[in-house]
N, C-alpha and C positions, 0 to 999 in steps of 0.2 A: 734422386739419382745424380751422380756426378757427371758433368759434361766435359768432354776433352776438346780443347782447342789447339793444343800444342802440336806442332809439326816437327817430327824428329828430322833433324838435318843430318843427312849422311855425307861423308866426304865422297869425293868424285870416285864413282865405282867403275868396274870394268865395263867397257862397252861390249856389245855383242862381238864376239871374235869370229872372223871368217876363217876358213881353213888355210888360206893363203897368208895369214898375218905372219910377219917376221919379227914384229916387236910389239909388245903390249905393256901397259902401265896399269898396274893393279893396286889401288890405293885404300880399299876398305878391307879390314881384317876379316870382315865376315864372308869375303868372296875369294879366299885362297886358304890352302893348307900346304905345309912343307912336311913331307912324310918319308921315311925310309922304307924301302921295299926291296924284295929280291926279284930279279927278272926271271919271270916263270912262276912267280908266286902270287899270292892274293892277300888282300886285307879287307876287314869288314868295312862296309859302306860307311858306318858312323866314324871310322877312323880317318877317312878321307873327306869328311864334311858332308856326306850326302845324307841329310836328315832335316827335319824341320823345314820342309819346302825348298831344299836346295838340290841342285843337280850339277853334274860335271859339265863345264863348257869346254875346257881344254886341259891337256896334260903335258907338261914339259919335263924332260930329264935334265937336271941341273948339271952343267959342265964346270962352272966356276962360281961357287957360291959367294966368293969374296967380291964378285963383280955383279951380283944379281940384283943388288938393292940400290935404289935411288937415294938422293940425299935426304928425303923425308923418311927413310926407312921402309918404303914399300918396294916390293919386288918388281923389276922391269926386265922380263925375259926377252933376250934378243936371239934369234935363231942362229945357231952355229957360232955364237960369240960367247954367251954365258949359259946357254941352255939349248935344248934340241926339242923341237915340237914333235909330239907323238901323235899319230893318226888314230882316231877311233875305229875300232873294229880290226884294224891292221896291228895295232900295237897294244891296245887295251880295251877292256869291256867291262860291263857290269851285269851280273846275273845272280840270282839266288842269294841276294843279300851280301854280296862280295864285289869288290874291285879286283879285277884280274889284269896283271901287266905281263906283257910278252913283247917287249920292245925289241927293235932291230938295231938300236943305237949302241947296244952293249952285249956282251955274251950272256947266254942263258946261265943262271945261277949267280950272276954278279950282283953285288949290292948296289943299289942306285938310289939317289936322292931325287925325289919327285916334287914338282911344284903342281898342285892341283888348283886349277882356277874354276870357281864356282859361279853359278848364276841362279837366282831365285825363280821358282816356277809356281804357277797356279796350282791349287790342290785339285785332287780328283774327288769331285763331289760324291761319286758313287760309293766312296769308301769312308765317307764321313758319317757322323751321328747327327740325326735331324736336330736342328736347333743351334748348330755351330755356324759361325760365319766363314765365308769364302769369297773368292773373287775370280773374275775372268776379265780378259782383255779383248777389246774390239779388234786388235791387230797386235801381233807379237813381233817386234823386230828381230828376235832370235829365231824366228821361223818365217823368212820373208816370202816363202813360196805359198803360205797359207793366208787367205784373206786379202782384201784390197788395201794396198798401202796408202796411208794418209799423206798429206803434204808435209806437215811439220810435227804434229802430235797425235797421239792415240789415247784412248780412254780405257780405264779400268774401273769396272763396277763391282762394288762390294755388296754382298747380299746375305740373308740369313737362309740356311738351308731348311727345307721343308720335308716332312715324311711323305713317302710314296705309299699309295693305297695297299700295294703288296710288299711293303717292307722296303727299307733303304731310304736314301735321301735324294732330293732333287733340289735344283736351284730355285729360289724365290725371287721376288721383285728386288731391283737395285735400291739400296737405301743410302748409299754414299758413292760418290764418283770422284775419280782422281784423273786430271788431265795431265798427260806426261809428254815431254819432248821426246822425239824418237831417239835421241842420243843418250837420253837418261832412263832407259828402259829398266836397268837394274835398280836405280833409285826408286822408280815408281812401283816395282813389284815388292821391294822392301818395305816401302811406306804401306802398301796394301796389306802385307802380313802384319805390320804393326796395328793398323786399323782393326783388322780382324781380332787380334788379341785384345784390344781395348774394348771392343764391342762384346766379345765373349766374357770379359771380366764385369760386365754390367755397366760400363760407361756408355753415355749417349752423346752423339756428335752434337756440337752446338750449331753446326751448319750441315748442309747436304753435299757439298762438294768442295774441292781444292785444287789448285793448280801448282805443279812443281815448276819452278823457274828455270829456264835454259841456262846453261853455263857458257 
């Protein structure tokens, strides 16, 4: 069997965004989508990037696309300057396989340009096929109210799912661990997704753990 030792290096990704954020720098193309939508309309979740372990972190209405991007070509939304941050539940929602937008920053029926900021998520093991690889985190900075917050890092455990006696899948013992700085949450989750794909393809890790360096 081939062993994998490579560590995919991702550019600095979006940090966990608080609802009070007024400016955000998003530098990984995996973590955002620019889409056209109608206020009061909907789009398939796949069109806004919600697939393959991704979820929506924030939604911005673009006010000045000519001022939206930083020098490196990555979007840098600033509230009330080049974009308007939209509130989950109040201005947008996801349900039944669709993203629905009903913002208050523009009239109903208006054509709008949206910046969808994404974040990687751990898979739902109960929906998986036994034998697939998945991961879970000891603490998730994107959900600070759940779990005990660590000092500087948290841990992600990768495991092979096992069959339940009555059908379905459950988590197995951890076979690979990733230690992640709190500020690089998205890098850690993206790396865990990559490791799961490598393991599912038959690759065998040359070691049992790795650390993502702080930036």
